[in-house]
C-alpha positions in Angstrom: 135.4 56.8 61.8 134.3 56.7 58.6 132.6 53.1 58.9 131.2 54.4 62.2 128.8 56.9 60.4 127.9 54.3 57.9 126.8 52.4 60.4 124.9 54.8 62.5 123.4 56.4 59.2 121.8 52.6 58.0 120.6 51.6 61.9 116.9 51.6 62.1 116.8 53.8 65.7 118.4 56.6 63.8 115.3 56.8 61.1 113.1 55.7 64.0 113.8 58.6 66.0 113.9 61.3 62.8 110.6 59.9 62.0 109.4 60.5 65.7 110.9 64.0 66.0 109.6 65.1 62.3 105.8 63.3 63.8 105.6 65.3 67.0 106.7 68.5 65.2 103.9 67.9 63.0 101.1 67.3 65.9 102.4 70.2 67.5 101.6 72.4 64.3 98.0 74.0 64.1 95.3 73.9 61.6 96.8 77.4 60.1 100.3 76.1 60.4 99.1 73.0 58.5 97.5 74.4 55.4 100.4 77.3 55.6 103.2 73.8 55.1 101.2 72.8 52.3 101.5 76.0 50.5 104.8 76.0 51.2 105.3 72.8 50.0 106.1 73.8 46.3 108.7 76.0 47.4 111.4 74.1 47.6 111.0 72.3 44.1 110.5 75.8 42.6 113.8 76.8 43.9 115.7 73.4 42.9 114.2 74.0 39.4 115.4 77.4 39.1 118.7 76.7 40.0 118.9 74.4 37.3 117.6 76.6 34.8 119.5 79.5 35.7 122.8 77.6 37.0 123.1 74.2 35.5 121.9 75.2 32.2 123.9 78.7 31.7 126.7 76.3 31.8 125.9 74.5 28.7 124.1 77.5 26.6 125.2 80.5 27.8 128.8 79.8 28.0 129.7 80.1 24.4 127.5 83.2 24.0 129.2 84.8 26.7 132.9 84.0 24.7 131.8 85.4 21.5 130.9 88.2 23.2 134.1 88.6 25.1 135.9 88.1 22.2 134.0 90.6 20.0 134.7 93.2 22.6 138.5 93.0 23.0 138.6 92.8 19.1 136.7 96.3 19.1 138.5 97.7 21.6 141.9 96.8 20.0 140.6 98.3 16.3 139.4 101.6 18.2 142.7 102.0 20.2 144.5 101.1 17.4 145.7 104.9 16.0 146.1 105.8 19.6 148.6 103.1 20.2 150.2 103.5 16.9 150.8 107.2 17.0 151.4 107.4 20.8 148.4 109.4 22.0 147.7 109.0 25.4 144.9 111.6 25.4 142.9 109.8 23.3 143.5 106.4 24.4 142.3 107.4 28.1 139.1 108.7 26.8 138.8 105.7 25.4 139.6 103.8 28.4 137.1 105.8 30.4 134.3 105.1 28.1 134.4 101.6 28.4 135.8 101.5 31.9 132.0 102.7 33.0 130.7 99.3 31.9 129.2 97.5 35.2 130.8 94.2 34.0 134.4 95.5 33.6 136.7 94.6 35.9 140.1 95.2 34.6 141.2 96.8 31.4 144.6 97.5 29.9 146.8 98.4 27.1 150.1 97.8 26.2 152.9 99.0 23.9 154.7 96.7 21.3 157.2 95.9 24.3 154.4 95.2 26.8 154.8 98.2 28.8 151.4 99.4 30.1 150.5 102.4 28.6 147.1 102.7 30.3 145.4 100.7 32.9 141.9 100.6 34.7 141.3 97.9 37.5 144.4 95.1 38.5 144.3 92.4 36.3 143.7 89.2 37.8 143.7 86.5 35.5 145.9 87.1 32.7 149.2 88.2 32.9 151.6 90.4 30.3 153.5 87.5 29.0 150.1 85.7 27.9 149.0 89.1 26.8 152.1 89.5 24.7 151.5 85.8 23.1 148.1 86.7 21.3 148.1 86.4 17.7 144.3 87.3 17.4 140.9 88.1 19.9 140.8 85.3 21.7 139.8 84.4 25.6 142.6 83.4 27.5 141.6 82.3 31.3 139.0 82.1 33.6 139.6 82.0 37.6 138.4 83.9 40.8 135.0 85.0 38.7 136.7 86.9 36.1 137.0 86.0 32.4 140.2 87.7 30.7 140.2 88.2 27.0 143.1 89.8 24.8 143.7 91.3 21.3 146.9 92.2 19.3 146.6 96.0 18.5 147.9 95.6 14.4 150.1 98.3 13.2 148.4 100.4 10.2 149.1 99.4 7.1 152.0 101.4 4.7 152.8 101.4 1.1 156.4 101.0 -0.2 157.9 102.2 -3.3 159.8 100.1 -5.6 161.5 102.8 -7.4 159.6 102.5 -10.7 157.5 105.5 -9.7 153.7 106.2 -8.1 152.5 103.5 -10.4 153.6 100.5 -8.4 152.8 100.0 -5.0 153.5 97.1 -2.2 151.5 96.7 0.9 153.9 96.3 4.1 152.2 93.3 6.7 151.2 94.9 9.5 152.9 94.0 12.4 151.3 93.9 16.5 151.6 97.4 18.1 150.5 96.4 21.0 147.9 94.8 23.0 144.5 95.0 24.9 143.5 93.1 27.7 140.2 93.0 29.3 138.5 91.6 32.3 135.1 91.1 33.0 133.0 89.9 35.4 131.9 85.9 34.8 128.8 86.0 36.7 126.1 85.5 33.6 122.9 88.3 34.2 119.8 87.1 34.8 118.6 86.4 31.3 114.7 88.0 30.4 113.4 84.4 30.3 115.2 83.9 33.8 113.2 87.1 35.3 110.0 86.2 34.0 109.8 82.5 35.4 111.0 83.7 38.8 108.6 86.5 38.4 105.9 83.8 37.9 107.0 81.4 40.6 106.9 83.8 43.0 103.4 85.0 42.3 102.3 81.3 42.3 103.7 81.1 45.5 101.9 84.1 47.1 99.1 82.9 45.4 99.3 79.3 47.3 100.5 81.2 50.7 97.0 83.7 50.3 95.1 80.8 49.8 96.2 79.1 52.5 96.1 81.8 54.7 92.3 82.2 53.8 91.7 78.7 54.2 93.4 79.0 57.6 91.1 81.2 58.5 87.9 79.8 57.1 88.7 76.4 58.9 91.0 77.1 61.5 88.9 79.7 62.9 85.5 77.1 63.9 88.4 74.6 64.7 89.8 77.2 67.5 86.4 77.7 68.7 85.6 74.0 69.0 88.6 73.4 71.0 87.6 76.6 73.3 84.3 74.9 74.0 85.6 71.3 74.7 88.3 73.4 77.0 85.6 75.1 78.6 83.7 72.2 79.1 86.1 70.3 80.8 86.3 73.1 83.3 82.5 72.9 84.1 81.0 75.5 81.8 78.4 73.5 80.8 76.4 76.3 79.2 78.6 76.4 76.0 77.2 76.1 72.8 78.4 76.8 69.1 76.9 78.8 66.6 75.0 76.7 63.9 75.4 79.3 61.2 79.2 78.9 60.7 80.3 78.8 57.3 80.6 75.5 55.5 77.9 72.7 55.5 80.1 70.2 57.1 81.1 73.2 60.0 77.1 73.5 60.6 76.9 69.5 60.9 79.9 69.8 63.1 78.5 72.4 65.9 75.5 70.8 65.8 76.7 67.6 66.9 79.5 69.3 69.3 76.2 71.3 71.0 73.7 67.7 71.0 76.9 65.9 73.0 77.2 68.6 75.2 73.8 68.6 75.7 73.8 65.2 76.2 76.6 65.2 78.7 75.2 68.1 80.8 72.3 65.7 81.0 74.0 62.9 82.3 75.8 65.0 84.6 72.8 66.4 86.0 71.2 62.9 86.8 74.6 61.7 87.8 74.8 64.7 89.9 71.5 64.6 91.2 72.2 60.8 93.0 75.8 61.6 94.1 73.9 64.3 96.1 70.7 62.0 96.8 73.3 59.7 98.2 75.2 62.1 100.1 72.2 63.3 101.9 71.0 60.0 102.5 74.3 59.4 104.0 74.3 62.2 106.1 70.9 61.7 107.4 72.0 58.0 108.2 75.2 58.9 109.9 72.7 61.2 112.4 69.4 59.2 112.9 68.7 56.4 113.8 67.3 53.7 111.7 65.1 52.1 113.8 63.0 55.3 115.3 64.1 58.2 112.5 65.4 60.0 116.1 68.5 62.1 115.7 71.5 59.3 117.0 74.1 59.7 120.0 75.9 61.2 117.2 73.3 63.7 116.9 73.3 64.4 120.5 76.5 64.3 121.2 76.9 67.6 118.7 73.6 69.6 120.1 75.1 68.8 123.6 78.5 70.8 123.0 76.6 73.3 121.1 74.1 74.1 124.5 77.1 73.6 126.8 79.2 76.5 124.7 76.3 78.5 124.6 75.5 78.2 128.4 78.8 80.1 129.2 78.9 82.3 126.5 75.5 83.7 126.5 74.2 82.5 129.7 71.7 80.4 127.8 69.8 77.7 129.9 68.6 74.3 128.7 68.0 71.3 130.7 69.1 67.9 129.9 67.1 64.4 130.4 68.1 61.3 130.3 64.9 58.2 129.9 65.6 54.9 130.3 62.8 52.4 130.0 61.3 50.2 132.9 60.3 46.4 132.1 62.2 46.5 128.9 63.8 43.3 128.6 60.2 41.8 129.5 58.8 42.4 126.2 61.9 42.2 124.7 62.2 38.4 125.9 58.9 37.4 126.2 57.9 39.0 122.4 61.5 39.0 120.9 63.3 41.5 119.1 60.4 42.7 117.1 58.2 43.3 119.9 61.0 45.6 121.4 61.7 47.6 118.3 57.8 48.3 117.8 57.9 49.3 121.5 60.6 51.2 121.0 59.2 52.9 118.0 55.7 53.6 119.5 57.6 55.1 122.6 59.8 57.5 120.3 56.6 58.8 119.0 55.0 59.6 122.2 58.0 61.4 123.3 57.8 63.1 120.4 54.2 64.3 120.3 54.9 65.9 124.4 57.8 67.9 123.5 58.2 71.7 121.9 59.4 72.3 118.6 62.4 73.2 119.4 63.6 70.9 121.9 65.5 67.7 120.6 64.7 64.3 120.9 67.5 60.8 120.8 67.9 57.3 120.7 71.2 57.1 122.3 71.3 53.6 122.5 68.9 50.4 123.8 65.7 51.4 125.7 67.3 55.1 126.4 66.6 57.9 125.1 67.5 61.9 125.8 66.2 65.3 125.4 67.6 68.3 125.2 64.8 71.3 126.1 65.9 74.4 124.8 65.9 77.7 126.5 63.5 75.7 129.0 63.6 76.6 132.6 63.2 73.5 135.6 59.9 73.8 136.3 58.8 73.9 132.9 61.2 71.0 132.1 59.7 69.5 135.3 56.0 69.6 133.5 57.2 68.2 130.2 58.7 65.6 131.6 56.0 64.1 134.1 53.2 64.5 131.1 56.1 61.9 129.4 56.3 60.0 132.3 52.6 59.9 133.0 51.7 59.3 128.9 54.6 56.3 128.6 53.2 54.7 131.9 49.5 54.5 130.7 50.3 52.7 127.3 49.0 49.6 126.6 51.7 47.6 124.4 49.8 45.0 122.3 51.3 42.1 120.7 50.1 38.6 119.4 47.5 38.8 121.4 49.4 39.9 124.7 49.3 43.3 126.5 52.5 44.7 127.9 52.3 47.7 130.6 55.9 49.6 130.7 56.8 52.6 132.2 60.3 55.0 132.4 62.4 56.9 134.8 63.9 60.4 133.9 66.9 62.0 135.1 66.9 65.7 134.7 70.0 68.0 134.5 70.0 71.9 134.8 72.6 73.0 132.1 73.9 76.1 133.5 77.4 78.4 133.3 78.6 76.1 135.8 78.6 73.0 134.2 82.2 73.5 132.0 81.6 70.5 129.8 79.2 67.9 128.2 80.6 64.9 129.8 79.7 67.2 133.5 76.0 67.5 132.3 75.9 63.7 131.0 76.9 62.4 134.2 74.5 64.5 136.0 71.5 63.4 134.3 73.1 59.6 134.5 73.0 59.9 138.3 69.9 61.5 138.0 68.1 58.7 136.1 70.1 56.0 138.1 68.3 57.7 141.3 65.0 57.2 139.5 65.8 53.5 139.4 66.8 53.4 142.7 63.6 55.0 144.0 61.2 52.9 142.6 61.3 53.8 139.0 58.1 55.7 136.6 59.3 58.7 138.1 61.4 61.9 137.5 64.5 62.9 139.3 65.8 66.5 138.7 69.7 67.0 139.8 71.6 70.5 139.6 75.2 70.8 139.9 76.7 70.7 143.2 73.2 69.6 144.5 71.8 66.0 145.4 68.8 64.7 143.7 65.6 65.4 144.2 62.0 63.9 142.6 60.4 66.4 140.8 
């Protein structure tokens, strides 16, 4: 298992994955967050330095001082309770213990008599046992455990004089004996020194200052960057009237905003040019899709659409229209003798004659070959006959010149009235087509009117 963990730790994939995660996280941060992260970068080093000063250094420098203070405190306590232990004055001992028990770092205090029996106890001793306390011959450090340091000292008996029987002139001092013992247990946590407090205060002030500077920089630079990002987002959404302020704080930001404004203007001009080209091409394609390229007249598609609308209007509002089919006579002769160029020229000339002879609201279409169609809107059959008859005479009077040759042509006209009885555009087309063929059969160069449900008649 351990070998597998070591192998995994040394794999390149693991390092690449960690690097990829860190890189992705950094890329997701905004500019103010980057600046704040930069300001907080010294924090781990400051914490590590403070730990070394507060934890590691006291192990070497503060430990002897704490031991000396503990020994001095327990020696002083032993001297203070000497009379109370020797003369067994519990009230006096209680007063001394109560005074010392108020100290913040004293966790346990005990006074024992010469037999090891406790006279006074405050707190519970957790480090030193009675046997270890009674074994002490001088004020000393016993042990440290569980965050506590234990110190003990013997309470010596008061010195006494011994009479040798010679009189008051000669005294012999009796050597003091241990009349009891005192035990002190302190909290082992070293208090923060003034130097440590000063260092920590300065470190916190420096960290607060760096955070303040980072926030100010983030506000000074993050705001313009956010406005730039918002402008780019709005341009992508199609709002080309976006402009950034050129009086921003900082020369670099001003130059950046001016450059972006110029770029947006260039892109807007290019977009307009491209859009104009697209609109022009769309209009051109739409025109070509609905018009005949040779004569410029509406083609069969436009005619079918207009006829469908006319039939629907006649059923809905009783609007009356007249449909007319025109088929040129002798067009094949011109096409065979003069060629396709002559035929095209003749079609253009005939288209011009037809457009000159109809009204503004009428529709003239070339529906294929030498065939034309008229849609006479809001027109009675009598008016339609007069218009078409005029066209018939104009075409028959045409003298078409081509390469020194003169050609005479005419046209056959078939009319069909579109009223409420015509239920579809196909039915109207069939009526007009039949009338045109009837005009051909009757000898060409004439107009035939056919109404729904009746035989055709010469107009």
